[in-house]
Backbone as JSON, one array per atom type, in Angstrom:
{
  "sequence": "MSELADRILEELDPDTNLFKVLVYLSFKGPCKPADISRETGIKPGTVRPALRDLLEKGFVEQVSEGVYKSLVPFTDMIALLFKKLIGK",
  "N": [[-14.65, -2.57, -8.42], [-13.5, -2.13, -5.09], [-14.88, -0.2, -2.22], [-12.87, 0.67, -0.71], [-10.63, 0.77, -2.39], [-11.47, 2.85, -4.12], [-11.32, 4.84, -2.2], [-8.61, 5.18, -1.98], [-7.9, 6.1, -4.24], [-8.91, 8.75, -3.82], [-7.35, 9.65, -1.73], [-4.6, 9.03, -1.83], [-1.36, 9.82, -3.31], [-0.1, 8.7, -6.5], [2.67, 9.15, -6.86], [3.86, 8.74, -4.29], [5.61, 7.76, -1.49], [4.1, 6.28, 0.26], [1.75, 5.33, -1.38], [3.31, 3.61, -2.91], [4.31, 1.68, -1.02], [1.84, 0.79, -0.52], [0.94, -0.4, -2.84], [3.03, -2.42, -3.12], [2.55, -4.19, -0.88], [0.04, -5.0, -1.6], [0.63, -6.64, -3.71], [2.54, -8.52, -2.74], [1.95, -9.52, -0.37], [1.47, -10.4, 3.16], [4.21, -8.67, 5.14], [7.26, -7.76, 6.6], [8.6, -4.45, 7.71], [11.2, -4.11, 7.09], [11.58, -6.01, 5.09], [10.17, -4.86, 2.85], [11.35, -2.5, 2.64], [14.14, -3.34, 1.67], [13.29, -4.72, -0.73], [11.91, -2.85, -2.24], [13.6, -0.38, -2.13], [13.0, 1.73, -0.88], [13.94, 3.62, 1.99], [14.32, 2.5, 5.24], [13.44, 4.16, 7.27], [11.39, 5.43, 5.89], [9.67, 3.86, 5.16], [8.54, 2.9, 7.64], [7.07, 4.93, 8.79], [5.11, 5.28, 6.84], [3.89, 2.96, 6.91], [2.41, 3.34, 9.33], [0.89, 5.68, 8.58], [-0.83, 4.43, 6.73], [-2.01, 2.39, 8.19], [-3.75, 3.78, 9.91], [-5.28, 5.07, 8.01], [-6.8, 3.16, 7.38], [-6.08, 1.35, 5.26], [-4.1, -0.79, 5.48], [-3.25, -3.57, 7.7], [-1.99, -4.59, 10.72], [-0.71, -7.55, 11.11], [0.62, -9.37, 12.74], [3.17, -9.19, 15.08], [5.14, -6.82, 13.81], [4.49, -7.32, 11.16], [2.84, -6.56, 8.16], [-0.04, -6.21, 6.31], [-1.87, -5.61, 3.37], [-4.94, -4.36, 3.07], [-6.35, -4.19, 0.62], [-7.27, -6.0, -1.95], [-5.23, -7.58, -4.46], [-6.15, -7.78, -6.94], [-8.02, -5.5, -7.15], [-6.25, -3.58, -6.63], [-4.8, -3.64, -9.12], [-7.05, -3.03, -10.8], [-7.47, -0.36, -10.07], [-4.98, 0.83, -10.51], [-4.92, 0.58, -13.39], [-7.22, 2.06, -14.03], [-6.34, 4.54, -13.01], [-4.15, 4.89, -14.82], [-5.45, 5.22, -17.32], [-6.92, 7.28, -17.04], [-9.65, 7.38, -16.0]],
  "CA": [[-13.67, -2.2, -7.52], [-13.93, -1.98, -3.74], [-14.83, 1.23, -1.75], [-11.41, 0.93, -0.05], [-9.82, 1.11, -3.55], [-11.96, 4.2, -4.4], [-10.9, 5.71, -1.23], [-7.25, 5.2, -2.3], [-7.87, 7.18, -5.53], [-9.24, 10.06, -3.47], [-6.55, 9.95, -0.55], [-3.17, 8.93, -2.06], [-0.91, 10.28, -4.7], [0.59, 7.48, -6.89], [3.99, 9.45, -6.75], [4.34, 8.83, -2.91], [6.06, 6.23, -0.93], [2.83, 5.73, 0.82], [1.28, 4.69, -2.41], [4.45, 2.43, -3.39], [4.39, 0.68, -0.05], [0.62, -0.13, -0.41], [1.0, -1.22, -3.77], [3.94, -3.62, -2.75], [1.92, -5.05, 0.1], [-1.0, -5.73, -2.07], [0.94, -7.49, -4.58], [3.55, -9.37, -2.18], [1.23, -10.23, 0.71], [2.08, -9.65, 4.38], [5.56, -8.48, 5.0], [7.95, -6.92, 7.63], [9.16, -3.28, 7.21], [12.46, -4.3, 6.45], [11.49, -6.62, 3.72], [9.46, -4.01, 1.95], [12.71, -1.45, 2.34], [14.93, -3.98, 0.9], [12.77, -5.1, -2.06], [11.66, -1.64, -2.85], [14.74, 0.48, -2.17], [12.51, 2.83, 0.04], [14.44, 3.53, 3.21], [13.41, 1.99, 6.43], [13.03, 5.36, 7.99], [10.26, 6.13, 5.32], [8.63, 2.89, 5.28], [7.68, 2.7, 8.98], [6.07, 6.03, 9.04], [4.12, 4.99, 5.67], [3.04, 2.11, 7.49], [1.59, 4.01, 10.29], [-0.26, 6.27, 7.95], [-1.53, 3.34, 5.95], [-2.64, 1.69, 9.21], [-4.58, 5.21, 10.35], [-6.34, 5.23, 6.92], [-7.56, 1.53, 7.19], [-5.63, 0.53, 4.04], [-3.33, -1.86, 5.88], [-3.33, -4.14, 9.04], [-0.71, -5.47, 11.27], [-1.19, -9.21, 11.33], [1.39, -10.0, 13.82], [4.31, -8.41, 15.53], [5.98, -6.28, 12.75], [4.01, -7.9, 9.87], [1.71, -5.89, 7.78], [-0.73, -6.58, 5.12], [-2.74, -4.81, 2.83], [-6.61, -4.65, 2.84], [-6.82, -3.92, -0.8], [-6.7, -7.1, -2.82], [-3.99, -7.18, -5.68], [-7.02, -7.45, -8.22], [-8.51, -4.2, -6.91], [-5.12, -2.77, -7.1], [-4.8, -3.49, -10.75], [-8.12, -2.22, -11.38], [-6.95, 1.01, -9.54], [-3.69, 1.38, -11.46], [-5.54, 0.71, -14.83], [-8.02, 3.5, -13.97], [-5.22, 5.7, -13.02], [-3.31, 4.95, -16.06], [-6.36, 5.58, -18.53], [-7.39, 8.51, -16.5], [-11.0, 7.52, -15.97]],
  "C": [[-14.2, -1.84, -6.24], [-14.12, -0.59, -3.37], [-13.47, 1.64, -1.24], [-10.64, 1.51, -1.28], [-10.34, 2.39, -3.81], [-11.38, 5.11, -3.54], [-9.23, 6.07, -1.65], [-6.95, 6.18, -3.47], [-8.05, 8.55, -5.26], [-7.93, 10.69, -2.34], [-4.95, 9.87, -0.76], [-2.75, 9.23, -3.39], [-0.14, 8.99, -5.04], [2.21, 7.84, -7.06], [4.76, 9.45, -5.35], [4.71, 7.69, -2.57], [5.03, 5.49, -0.28], [2.02, 4.82, -0.08], [2.01, 3.3, -2.79], [4.31, 1.46, -2.27], [2.9, -0.16, -0.03], [0.59, -1.0, -1.56], [1.84, -2.62, -3.75], [3.21, -4.69, -2.02], [0.68, -5.97, -0.57], [-0.53, -6.79, -3.11], [1.87, -8.62, -3.84], [2.73, -9.9, -1.06], [1.75, -9.7, 2.17], [3.69, -9.77, 4.33], [6.04, -7.66, 6.22], [8.27, -5.63, 6.84], [10.34, -3.25, 6.57], [12.69, -5.07, 5.14], [10.9, -5.46, 2.59], [10.52, -2.91, 1.63], [13.4, -2.28, 1.37], [14.65, -4.38, -0.5], [12.4, -4.0, -2.91], [12.6, -0.61, -3.12], [14.25, 1.85, -1.36], [13.08, 2.54, 1.41], [13.46, 3.22, 4.44], [12.69, 3.11, 7.23], [11.75, 6.15, 7.23], [9.22, 4.99, 5.35], [7.83, 2.58, 6.6], [6.66, 3.84, 9.22], [4.88, 5.84, 7.83], [3.16, 4.26, 6.12], [2.0, 2.6, 8.37], [0.51, 4.6, 9.81], [-1.28, 5.51, 7.3], [-2.49, 2.69, 6.89], [-3.69, 2.73, 9.58], [-5.68, 5.28, 9.28], [-7.26, 4.17, 6.9], [-7.17, 0.99, 5.89], [-4.77, -0.6, 4.34], [-3.76, -2.43, 7.33], [-2.17, -4.65, 9.47], [-1.23, -6.81, 11.69], [-0.59, -9.83, 12.41], [2.38, -9.07, 14.18], [5.17, -8.0, 14.35], [5.52, -6.71, 11.44], [2.76, -7.31, 9.47], [1.03, -6.31, 6.49], [-1.66, -5.75, 4.55], [-4.05, -5.23, 2.72], [-7.22, -4.31, 1.52], [-6.02, -5.0, -1.52], [-5.99, -6.84, -4.12], [-5.05, -6.94, -6.9], [-7.73, -6.21, -8.27], [-7.28, -3.39, -7.18], [-4.58, -2.58, -8.42], [-5.66, -2.81, -11.36], [-7.82, -0.65, -11.14], [-6.0, 1.45, -10.32], [-4.16, 1.57, -12.93], [-6.36, 2.07, -14.84], [-7.16, 4.73, -13.67], [-4.53, 5.9, -14.14], [-4.2, 5.61, -17.3], [-7.02, 6.89, -18.02], [-9.08, 8.7, -16.41], [-11.38, 6.97, -14.51]]
}
């Protein structure tokens, strides 16, 4: 697992919308905030601040105007979720 994924374990609570937005981007790929909101049910007014926080933490990048991408590969996210699930 990457150092970035390890930082996620330290800095993000899996019960937060911040974590949920990151997981979504890791699995879905580059998306606009409206798409994230529509497909996750998280309000747009919550998705945009979450993306700003994730940008500041270095977990996502803005790849073009209004399109964001996770810097955590989906395989690392799966390993991270499994690690969180089994508690190790």
